[in-house]
C-alpha positions as CSV (number, residue, x, y, z in Angstrom):
1,M,-20.4,-11.5,25.4
2,T,-19.0,-8.4,27.1
3,D,-17.0,-10.6,29.4
4,L,-15.0,-12.1,26.6
5,P,-11.5,-10.9,25.8
6,L,-11.1,-8.3,23.1
7,A,-9.0,-9.0,19.9
8,L,-8.2,-6.5,17.2
9,V,-7.4,-8.1,13.7
10,T,-6.0,-5.9,11.0
11,G,-6.6,-6.8,7.3
12,A,-9.9,-8.4,8.5
13,S,-12.0,-7.7,5.4
14,R,-10.6,-10.7,3.5
15,G,-8.0,-13.5,3.2
16,I,-6.0,-14.5,6.3
17,G,-7.4,-11.6,8.4
18,A,-11.0,-12.6,7.8
19,A,-10.2,-16.2,8.5
20,V,-8.5,-15.2,11.8
21,A,-11.6,-13.2,12.8
22,H,-13.8,-16.2,12.2
23,Q,-11.5,-18.5,14.3
24,L,-11.4,-16.1,17.2
25,A,-15.1,-15.2,17.2
26,P,-16.3,-17.9,19.5
27,T,-13.9,-16.9,22.3
28,H,-13.3,-13.1,21.7
29,R,-15.1,-9.9,21.0
30,L,-13.6,-8.5,17.8
31,L,-12.5,-5.3,16.3
32,L,-12.2,-5.8,12.5
33,G,-9.5,-3.5,11.2
34,G,-9.3,-2.4,7.5
35,R,-10.1,0.4,5.0
36,D,-13.0,-1.1,3.1
37,E,-16.0,-0.3,5.3
38,A,-18.5,-2.3,3.3
39,A,-16.3,-5.4,3.4
40,L,-15.7,-5.0,7.1
41,E,-19.5,-4.6,7.7
42,K,-20.1,-7.9,5.8
43,V,-17.6,-9.8,7.9
44,A,-19.0,-8.2,11.1
45,A,-22.5,-9.3,10.2
46,E,-21.3,-12.9,10.2
47,L,-19.7,-12.7,13.6
48,P,-21.7,-11.9,16.8
49,G,-19.7,-9.5,19.0
50,A,-17.6,-8.1,16.1
51,E,-17.5,-4.5,14.9
52,P,-15.7,-2.7,12.1
53,W,-12.6,-0.7,13.1
54,R,-12.1,1.3,9.9
55,V,-8.7,3.0,9.7
56,D,-5.9,3.6,7.2
57,L,-2.9,2.0,8.9
58,T,-0.5,4.4,7.1
59,D,-2.3,7.5,8.3
60,G,-0.6,8.3,11.6
61,A,-3.2,10.8,12.9
62,S,-6.2,8.6,12.2
63,L,-4.4,5.6,13.6
64,A,-3.7,7.4,16.9
65,T,-7.3,8.6,17.2
66,A,-8.7,5.1,16.6
67,A,-6.2,3.4,19.0
68,S,-6.9,6.0,21.8
69,R,-10.4,4.5,22.2
70,I,-9.0,1.1,23.2
71,E,-8.3,1.0,27.0
72,R,-7.7,-2.7,27.3
73,L,-6.8,-5.2,24.6
74,D,-6.1,-8.9,25.0
75,V,-4.9,-9.7,21.4
76,V,-3.8,-7.8,18.4
77,V,-3.2,-9.7,15.1
78,H,-1.3,-7.8,12.5
79,S,-2.6,-9.4,9.3
80,A,-2.7,-6.4,6.9
81,G,0.2,-6.5,4.5
82,A,1.5,-5.3,1.1
83,A,3.6,-7.2,-1.4
84,R,5.4,-5.1,-4.0
85,L,7.8,-7.5,-5.8
86,N,10.8,-6.5,-7.9
87,T,14.5,-7.1,-8.4
88,V,17.0,-4.9,-6.7
89,A,18.0,-3.5,-10.0
90,D,14.4,-2.5,-11.0
91,A,12.7,-1.8,-7.7
92,T,11.6,1.8,-7.3
93,V,11.7,3.9,-4.2
94,E,8.0,3.5,-4.0
95,D,8.3,-0.4,-4.0
96,W,10.5,-0.2,-1.0
97,R,8.4,2.4,0.7
98,V,5.1,0.7,0.3
99,N,6.4,-2.6,1.7
100,Y,8.0,-1.0,4.7
101,E,5.2,1.4,5.4
102,V,2.6,-1.3,5.6
103,N,4.6,-4.3,6.7
104,V,6.8,-2.6,9.3
105,V,6.0,1.0,10.1
106,A,2.3,0.5,10.5
107,V,2.8,-2.7,12.6
108,A,5.3,-0.9,14.8
109,E,3.3,2.3,15.2
110,L,0.0,0.5,15.9
111,T,1.6,-1.7,18.5
112,R,3.3,1.3,20.2
113,L,-0.1,3.0,20.4
114,L,-1.7,-0.1,21.8
115,L,0.9,-0.9,24.4
116,P,-0.9,0.6,27.4
117,A,-4.0,-1.4,26.5
118,L,-2.0,-4.6,25.9
119,R,0.0,-4.2,29.1
120,A,-3.3,-3.7,31.1
121,A,-4.4,-7.1,29.8
122,R,-1.0,-8.8,29.8
123,G,-2.0,-9.4,26.2
124,Q,-0.6,-10.9,23.1
125,V,0.8,-9.6,19.8
126,V,0.6,-11.8,16.7
127,V,2.5,-10.8,13.6
128,I,1.5,-12.6,10.4
129,N,4.9,-12.6,8.6
130,S,5.8,-14.8,5.6
131,G,8.3,-17.4,4.5
132,S,10.0,-14.4,3.0
133,G,10.7,-13.3,6.5
134,R,13.2,-16.1,6.9
135,T,14.6,-16.6,3.4
136,S,14.9,-14.1,0.5
137,R,15.2,-14.9,-3.2
138,A,15.6,-13.2,-6.5
139,G,12.9,-10.8,-7.4
140,W,11.5,-10.6,-3.9
141,G,14.1,-8.2,-2.2
142,P,11.9,-5.3,-1.3
143,Y,9.1,-7.5,0.2
144,A,11.5,-9.9,1.9
145,A,13.5,-7.1,3.4
146,S,10.3,-5.7,5.0
147,K,9.4,-9.1,6.4
148,F,12.9,-9.6,7.8
149,A,12.4,-6.2,9.5
150,A,9.0,-7.3,10.8
151,R,10.7,-10.4,12.3
152,A,13.3,-8.2,14.0
153,F,10.5,-5.9,15.4
154,A,8.7,-8.9,16.9
155,D,11.9,-10.3,18.4
156,A,12.7,-6.9,20.0
157,L,9.2,-6.4,21.3
158,R,9.3,-9.9,22.9
159,E,12.5,-9.0,24.8
160,E,11.3,-5.5,25.8
161,E,7.8,-6.5,27.0
162,P,8.2,-9.7,29.1
163,D,4.6,-9.5,30.3
164,L,3.3,-9.8,26.7
165,R,3.3,-12.8,24.5
166,V,4.6,-12.1,21.1
167,T,4.1,-14.6,18.3
168,T,5.4,-14.5,14.7
169,V,3.6,-16.7,12.2
170,Y,5.4,-17.6,9.0
171,P,3.0,-18.9,6.5
172,G,4.1,-20.3,3.2
173,R,2.2,-19.4,0.0
174,T,-1.5,-19.0,0.9
175,D,-4.6,-18.9,-1.3
176,T,-5.5,-15.2,-1.1
177,D,-6.0,-12.3,-3.4
178,M,-2.5,-11.2,-2.7
179,Q,-1.2,-14.6,-3.9
180,R,-3.2,-14.3,-7.1
181,A,-1.4,-11.0,-7.8
182,V,1.9,-12.5,-7.0
183,I,1.4,-15.4,-9.4
184,A,0.2,-13.0,-12.1
185,H,3.4,-11.0,-11.5
186,E,5.5,-14.2,-11.9
187,G,3.6,-15.1,-15.1
188,G,2.4,-18.4,-13.7
189,E,-0.9,-20.3,-13.6
190,Y,-2.9,-20.0,-10.4
191,D,-3.7,-23.3,-8.8
192,P,-5.2,-22.9,-5.3
193,A,-4.6,-26.6,-4.5
194,R,-0.9,-25.8,-4.3
195,F,-1.3,-23.3,-1.4
196,L,-2.3,-23.2,2.2
197,R,-5.9,-22.3,3.0
198,P,-6.3,-19.0,5.0
199,D,-8.2,-21.0,7.6
200,S,-5.1,-23.2,8.2
201,V,-3.1,-20.0,9.0
202,A,-5.9,-18.8,11.2
203,T,-5.8,-22.1,13.1
204,A,-2.2,-21.6,13.9
205,V,-3.0,-18.1,15.2
206,L,-5.8,-19.6,17.4
207,T,-3.4,-22.2,18.7
208,A,-0.9,-19.5,19.8
209,V,-3.6,-17.3,21.3
210,S,-5.4,-20.1,23.2
211,A,-2.2,-21.6,24.6
212,S,-2.2,-22.1,28.4
213,P,-1.0,-19.0,30.3
214,E,2.5,-20.3,31.1
215,A,3.1,-21.2,27.4
216,H,4.5,-18.8,24.9
217,L,4.5,-19.8,21.2
218,T,7.1,-17.4,19.9
219,E,7.2,-18.7,16.3
220,V,5.0,-20.8,14.1
221,I,6.1,-21.9,10.6
222,L,3.6,-23.3,8.2
223,R,4.2,-24.7,4.7
224,P,1.9,-26.3,2.1
225,R,2.3,-30.1,2.0
């Protein structure tokens, strides 16, 4: 088990992050990133070779301390995210800040801190973005803007770090707790059959991570059928 490559998955306590952890578990040792220690322990108990990596991604000092313990890293999957929806007219400063702090700043800072470990392994960065990272629409401005920024971050990183593989995954609507909150915000009725399964998104991540060494999946777009 100690010979397996090491992967860090943020947002691993539930949803897409937990699904990614399960998909990577047969071929990777895992660090499960998140804030809910009990939830992380539960996921870790299901996956041999996995251990919780409890940290608040918006706490710079704690993030730096946790990242400093990682000397070599083969994969980081940025799955943690926030979705504060509102119109431009009604969005508060807090709406904008929360989206950017979690979806952009935390992703950029964690990646920066992990670059020495990623370079040592000629590793891979996977950013779980959103369909909103390619197209914005009414009522989604603060969230979409942060996802457009996350897309720009990944594109810049790919150009700056040619020894790394950098993949952006753009899932459409996915059956998660976040999606339930979004549908409630929109005043709609939740029907999971309309959405992607988290495991389907995780399969896309696994495909990118397990690609042969000379192949670089730079972008993957998924939509519900």
